[in-house]
N, CA and C atoms as an extended XYZ file, in Angstrom:
318
Properties=species:S:1:pos:R:3:atomname:S:1:resname:S:1:resid:I:1 pbc="F F F"
N        43.564      -52.600       -3.891 N   MET     1
C        44.014      -51.728       -4.935 CA  MET     1
C        43.798      -50.259       -4.547 C   MET     1
N        42.650      -49.892       -4.001 N   PHE     2
C        42.392      -48.526       -3.547 CA  PHE     2
C        42.698      -48.434       -2.054 C   PHE     2
N        43.178      -47.231       -1.601 N   ALA     3
C        43.453      -47.031       -0.181 CA  ALA     3
C        42.143      -46.786        0.544 C   ALA     3
N        42.003      -47.374        1.685 N   THR     4
C        40.787      -47.158        2.469 CA  THR     4
C        40.875      -45.785        3.140 C   THR     4
N        39.753      -45.204        3.567 N   PRO     5
C        39.785      -43.877        4.203 CA  PRO     5
C        40.646      -43.840        5.467 C   PRO     5
N        40.700      -44.927        6.214 N   ALA     6
C        41.497      -44.941        7.440 CA  ALA     6
C        42.974      -44.805        7.117 C   ALA     6
N        43.464      -45.432        6.080 N   TYR     7
C        44.864      -45.319        5.700 CA  TYR     7
C        45.160      -43.919        5.144 C   TYR     7
N        44.219      -43.336        4.455 N   ALA     8
C        44.433      -42.014        3.876 CA  ALA     8
C        44.535      -40.941        4.965 C   ALA     8
N        43.782      -41.066        6.049 N   GLN     9
C        43.847      -40.090        7.120 CA  GLN     9
C        45.141      -40.207        7.905 C   GLN     9
N        45.649      -41.379        8.064 N   ALA    10
C        46.865      -41.585        8.832 CA  ALA    10
C        48.104      -41.165        8.063 C   ALA    10
N        47.997      -40.929        6.780 N   ALA    11
C        49.163      -40.598        5.972 CA  ALA    11
C        49.713      -39.214        6.300 C   ALA    11
N        48.885      -38.287        6.843 N   GLY    12
C        49.342      -36.927        7.133 CA  GLY    12
C        50.402      -36.903        8.214 C   GLY    12
N        50.249      -37.611        9.263 N   GLY    13
C        51.218      -37.683       10.349 CA  GLY    13
C        51.353      -36.372       11.092 C   GLY    13
N        52.541      -36.128       11.665 N   ALA    14
C        52.794      -34.932       12.456 CA  ALA    14
C        52.878      -33.686       11.582 C   ALA    14
N        53.292      -33.807       10.356 N   GLY    15
C        53.357      -32.668        9.451 CA  GLY    15
C        51.989      -32.082        9.179 C   GLY    15
N        50.987      -32.882        9.144 N   GLY    16
C        49.619      -32.405        8.915 CA  GLY    16
C        49.105      -31.589       10.078 C   GLY    16
N        49.505      -31.941       11.296 N   ALA    17
C        49.077      -31.188       12.473 CA  ALA    17
C        49.689      -29.787       12.464 C   ALA    17
N        50.959      -29.697       12.089 N   PHE    18
C        51.624      -28.393       12.029 CA  PHE    18
C        51.050      -27.552       10.887 C   PHE    18
N        50.756      -28.179        9.796 N   ALA    19
C        50.215      -27.456        8.638 CA  ALA    19
C        48.841      -26.867        8.946 C   ALA    19
N        48.102      -27.459        9.842 N   SER    20
C        46.793      -26.917       10.187 CA  SER    20
C        46.907      -25.670       11.067 C   SER    20
N        48.058      -25.470       11.722 N   PHE    21
C        48.258      -24.271       12.550 CA  PHE    21
C        48.841      -23.098       11.767 C   PHE    21
N        49.354      -23.325       10.583 N   ILE    22
C        49.966      -22.249        9.792 CA  ILE    22
C        48.977      -21.117        9.512 C   ILE    22
N        47.739      -21.382        9.094 N   PRO    23
C        46.812      -20.255        8.887 CA  PRO    23
C        46.540      -19.466       10.167 C   PRO    23
N        46.455      -20.143       11.284 N   LEU    24
C        46.229      -19.461       12.554 CA  LEU    24
C        47.407      -18.546       12.897 C   LEU    24
N        48.611      -19.018       12.673 N   ILE    25
C        49.811      -18.221       12.930 CA  ILE    25
C        49.852      -17.016       11.990 C   ILE    25
N        49.502      -17.214       10.743 N   LEU    26
C        49.489      -16.111        9.781 CA  LEU    26
C        48.442      -15.061       10.150 C   LEU    26
N        47.284      -15.481       10.598 N   ILE    27
C        46.243      -14.530       11.007 CA  ILE    27
C        46.721      -13.705       12.197 C   ILE    27
N        47.362      -14.348       13.164 N   PHE    28
C        47.875      -13.613       14.320 CA  PHE    28
C        48.947      -12.614       13.897 C   PHE    28
N        49.822      -12.996       12.991 N   ALA    29
C        50.881      -12.093       12.527 CA  ALA    29
C        50.276      -10.879       11.809 C   ALA    29
N        49.279      -11.108       10.992 N   ILE    30
C        48.636      -10.005       10.288 CA  ILE    30
C        47.933       -9.083       11.279 C   ILE    30
N        47.245       -9.650       12.259 N   MET    31
C        46.563       -8.836       13.276 CA  MET    31
C        47.574       -8.010       14.073 C   MET    31
N        48.729       -8.589       14.378 N   TYR    32
C        49.747       -7.873       15.131 CA  TYR    32
C        50.236       -6.657       14.355 C   TYR    32
N        50.588       -6.849       13.086 N   PHE    33
C        51.159       -5.754       12.313 CA  PHE    33
C        50.127       -4.727       11.866 C   PHE    33
N        48.872       -5.099       11.731 N   LEU    34
C        47.859       -4.152       11.277 CA  LEU    34
C        47.095       -3.482       12.411 C   LEU    34
N        46.973       -4.126       13.570 N   LEU    35
C        46.167       -3.564       14.662 CA  LEU    35
C        46.948       -3.296       15.940 C   LEU    35
N        47.626       -4.275       16.454 N   ILE    36
C        48.239       -4.163       17.780 CA  ILE    36
C        49.426       -3.202       17.768 C   ILE    36
N        50.338       -3.367       16.841 N   ARG    37
C        51.543       -2.548       16.797 CA  ARG    37
C        51.238       -1.063       16.580 C   ARG    37
N        50.385       -0.686       15.612 N   PRO    38
C        50.073        0.742       15.467 CA  PRO    38
C        49.381        1.334       16.693 C   PRO    38
N        48.544        0.543       17.359 N   GLN    39
C        47.866        1.042       18.553 CA  GLN    39
C        48.861        1.292       19.679 C   GLN    39
N        49.850        0.417       19.834 N   GLN    40
C        50.865        0.617       20.856 CA  GLN    40
C        51.703        1.859       20.557 C   GLN    40
N        52.008        2.082       19.282 N   LYS    41
C        52.779        3.255       18.882 CA  LYS    41
C        51.994        4.532       19.178 C   LYS    41
N        50.707        4.527       18.874 N   LYS    42
C        49.859        5.685       19.137 CA  LYS    42
C        49.767        5.952       20.641 C   LYS    42
N        49.673        4.892       21.437 N   LEU    43
C        49.608        5.043       22.895 CA  LEU    43
C        50.892        5.659       23.442 C   LEU    43
N        52.048        5.225       22.938 N   LYS    44
C        53.326        5.789       23.389 CA  LYS    44
C        53.436        7.265       23.018 C   LYS    44
N        52.979        7.634       21.825 N   GLU    45
C        53.012        9.033       21.410 CA  GLU    45
C        52.105        9.884       22.297 C   GLU    45
N        50.927        9.360       22.648 N   HIS    46
C        50.003       10.103       23.515 CA  HIS    46
C        50.589       10.271       24.907 C   HIS    46
N        51.217        9.221       25.434 N   GLN    47
C        51.830        9.326       26.760 CA  GLN    47
C        52.957       10.350       26.763 C   GLN    47
N        53.748       10.390       25.692 N   ALA    48
C        54.829       11.375       25.604 CA  ALA    48
C        54.264       12.786       25.525 C   ALA    48
N        53.164       12.972       24.797 N   MET    49
C        52.529       14.284       24.691 CA  MET    49
C        51.999       14.727       26.050 C   MET    49
N        51.361       13.820       26.765 N   VAL    50
C        50.798       14.145       28.079 CA  VAL    50
C        51.911       14.491       29.070 C   VAL    50
N        52.999       13.769       29.023 N   GLU    51
C        54.101       14.028       29.958 CA  GLU    51
C        54.795       15.357       29.669 C   GLU    51
N        54.727       15.830       28.430 N   SER    52
C        55.422       17.068       28.078 CA  SER    52
C        54.537       18.304       28.201 C   SER    52
N        53.344       18.161       28.778 N   LEU    53
C        52.479       19.325       28.970 CA  LEU    53
C        53.131       20.298       29.941 C   LEU    53
N        53.014       21.602       29.622 N   ARG    54
C        53.558       22.620       30.523 CA  ARG    54
C        52.666       23.850       30.476 C   ARG    54
N        52.919       24.764       31.361 N   ARG    55
C        52.116       25.973       31.452 CA  ARG    55
C        52.216       26.772       30.151 C   ARG    55
N        51.070       27.222       29.660 N   GLY    56
C        51.039       28.027       28.447 CA  GLY    56
C        50.633       27.252       27.205 C   GLY    56
N        50.624       25.929       27.277 N   ASP    57
C        50.212       25.112       26.124 CA  ASP    57
C        48.721       25.268       25.892 C   ASP    57
N        48.336       25.421       24.637 N   GLN    58
C        46.918       25.456       24.297 CA  GLN    58
C        46.524       24.040       23.905 C   GLN    58
N        45.470       23.513       24.547 N   ILE    59
C        45.106       22.100       24.378 CA  ILE    59
C        43.642       21.951       23.996 C   ILE    59
N        43.313       20.750       23.514 N   VAL    60
C        41.934       20.343       23.266 CA  VAL    60
C        41.726       19.054       24.052 C   VAL    60
N        40.651       19.009       24.846 N   THR    61
C        40.351       17.789       25.596 CA  THR    61
C        39.517       16.852       24.728 C   THR    61
N        39.328       15.636       25.193 N   GLN    62
C        38.522       14.677       24.450 CA  GLN    62
C        37.069       15.105       24.365 C   GLN    62
N        36.634       15.954       25.264 N   GLY    63
C        35.273       16.467       25.233 CA  GLY    63
C        35.109       17.649       24.291 C   GLY    63
N        36.215       18.120       23.709 N   GLY    64
C        36.155       19.218       22.765 CA  GLY    64
C        36.376       20.581       23.377 C   GLY    64
N        36.764       20.646       24.630 N   VAL    65
C        37.000       21.913       25.302 CA  VAL    65
C        38.407       22.399       24.951 C   VAL    65
N        38.497       23.640       24.475 N   VAL    66
C        39.780       24.252       24.137 CA  VAL    66
C        40.160       25.196       25.257 C   VAL    66
N        41.412       25.115       25.691 N   GLY    67
C        41.852       25.999       26.760 CA  GLY    67
C        43.357       26.068       26.836 C   GLY    67
N        43.844       26.869       27.778 N   LYS    68
C        45.276       27.062       27.969 CA  LYS    68
C        45.666       26.530       29.341 C   LYS    68
N        46.724       25.749       29.379 N   VAL    69
C        47.202       25.174       30.641 CA  VAL    69
C        47.796       26.298       31.481 C   VAL    69
N        47.252       26.454       32.699 N   THR    70
C        47.772       27.479       33.600 CA  THR    70
C        48.658       26.882       34.683 C   THR    70
N        48.431       25.622       35.010 N   LYS    71
C        49.218       24.989       36.069 CA  LYS    71
C        49.200       23.479       35.852 C   LYS    71
N        50.354       22.843       36.026 N   VAL    72
C        50.426       21.382       35.987 CA  VAL    72
C        50.444       20.912       37.432 C   VAL    72
N        49.412       20.180       37.812 N   LEU    73
C        49.255       19.719       39.191 CA  LEU    73
C        49.749       18.285       39.329 C   LEU    73
N        49.928       17.860       40.577 N   GLU    74
C        50.234       16.451       40.817 CA  GLU    74
C        48.963       15.633       40.641 C   GLU    74
N        49.032       14.363       40.803 N   ASP    75
C        47.907       13.437       40.651 CA  ASP    75
C        47.364       13.414       39.222 C   ASP    75
N        48.250       13.597       38.228 N   ASN    76
C        47.861       13.525       36.813 CA  ASN    76
C        46.778       14.529       36.439 C   ASN    76
N        46.853       15.731       36.967 N   LYS    77
C        45.872       16.761       36.652 CA  LYS    77
C        46.576       18.000       36.110 C   LYS    77
N        45.850       18.754       35.309 N   VAL    78
C        46.300       20.070       34.874 CA  VAL    78
C        45.155       21.048       35.079 C   VAL    78
N        45.516       22.289       35.359 N   GLU    79
C        44.519       23.338       35.482 CA  GLU    79
C        44.467       24.073       34.152 C   GLU    79
N        43.273       24.157       33.570 N   VAL    80
C        43.103       24.726       32.238 CA  VAL    80
C        42.172       25.929       32.334 C   VAL    80
N        42.588       27.035       31.717 N   GLU    81
C        41.742       28.219       31.644 CA  GLU    81
C        40.976       28.157       30.330 C   GLU    81
N        39.646       28.023       30.447 N   ILE    82
C        38.825       27.865       29.248 CA  ILE    82
C        38.187       29.188       28.819 C   ILE    82
N        38.163       30.176       29.708 N   ALA    83
C        37.686       31.523       29.408 CA  ALA    83
C        38.379       32.471       30.375 C   ALA    83
N        38.214       33.750       30.158 N   GLN    84
C        38.852       34.736       31.033 CA  GLN    84
C        38.383       34.532       32.469 C   GLN    84
N        39.285       34.096       33.347 N   GLY    85
C        38.964       33.897       34.751 CA  GLY    85
C        38.243       32.598       35.078 C   GLY    85
N        38.018       31.717       34.096 N   VAL    86
C        37.347       30.435       34.341 CA  VAL    86
C        38.386       29.326       34.201 C   VAL    86
N        38.683       28.681       35.329 N   LYS    87
C        39.696       27.622       35.330 CA  LYS    87
C        39.059       26.316       35.787 C   LYS    87
N        39.434       25.234       35.112 N   VAL    88
C        38.945       23.905       35.474 CA  VAL    88
C        40.136       22.968       35.588 C   VAL    88
N        39.965       21.934       36.389 N   GLN    89
C        40.985       20.903       36.490 CA  GLN    89
C        40.607       19.745       35.573 C   GLN    89
N        41.585       19.283       34.818 N   VAL    90
C        41.361       18.235       33.839 CA  VAL    90
C        42.386       17.131       34.075 C   VAL    90
N        41.955       15.885       33.942 N   ILE    91
C        42.878       14.749       34.013 CA  ILE    91
C        43.769       14.783       32.776 C   ILE    91
N        45.059       14.582       32.957 N   LYS    92
C        46.013       14.688       31.844 CA  LYS    92
C        45.683       13.758       30.680 C   LYS    92
N        45.230       12.552       30.982 N   THR    93
C        45.006       11.588       29.906 CA  THR    93
C        43.816       11.945       29.031 C   THR    93
N        42.980       12.915       29.460 N   THR    94
C        41.855       13.332       28.621 CA  THR    94
C        42.249       14.413       27.623 C   THR    94
N        43.511       14.821       27.631 N   VAL    95
C        43.985       15.790       26.641 CA  VAL    95
C        44.154       15.051       25.325 C   VAL    95
N        43.435       15.511       24.308 N   ALA    96
C        43.458       14.833       23.010 CA  ALA    96
C        44.529       15.399       22.099 C   ALA    96
N        44.790       16.705       22.202 N   GLN    97
C        45.696       17.337       21.253 CA  GLN    97
C        46.291       18.589       21.868 C   GLN    97
N        47.538       18.886       21.517 N   VAL    98
C        48.164       20.129       21.902 CA  VAL    98
C        48.195       21.005       20.650 C   VAL    98
N        47.498       22.146       20.716 N   LEU    99
C        47.421       23.035       19.556 CA  LEU    99
C        48.662       23.896       19.411 C   LEU    99
N        49.000       24.622       20.469 N   ASN   100
C        50.175       25.502       20.453 CA  ASN   100
C        51.088       25.118       21.598 C   ASN   100
N        52.297       24.769       21.267 N   LYS   101
C        53.282       24.373       22.262 CA  LYS   101
C        54.095       25.593       22.653 C   LYS   101
N        54.298       25.805       23.944 N   THR   102
C        55.145       26.912       24.384 CA  THR   102
C        56.595       26.473       24.321 C   THR   102
N        57.445       27.441       24.082 N   GLU   103
C        58.872       27.155       24.026 CA  GLU   103
C        59.434       27.102       25.443 C   GLU   103
N        60.355       26.167       25.707 N   PRO   104
C        60.938       26.113       27.050 CA  PRO   104
C        61.804       27.352       27.323 C   PRO   104
N        61.812       27.764       28.576 N   ALA   105
C        62.634       28.920       28.970 CA  ALA   105
C        64.094       28.563       28.871 C   ALA   105
N        64.880       29.445       28.282 N   SER   106
C        66.311       29.141       28.117 CA  SER   106
C        67.162       29.773       29.170 C   SER   106
């Protein structure tokens, strides 16, 4: 009259296996839209900013140093003047922000 536990477990079949993966798929989808996608967008924006650096731009590095780009060098470096007559070479990817953008020569 009552179903035994063995019969009750077998009743799920293949549909039960797929249903157990639905929460995992939903968690991955939520993680993608809330974490991965915005991070990729931010990375693309930073790469575009770094590639558009030119002489005369006022920048802030990740270390908090404010300076003006005096020369764009090869090997992913820029020369930055941080004080009158004081120039340092900085890796392009360490530029956190461009404060003042120079206009391109027409």
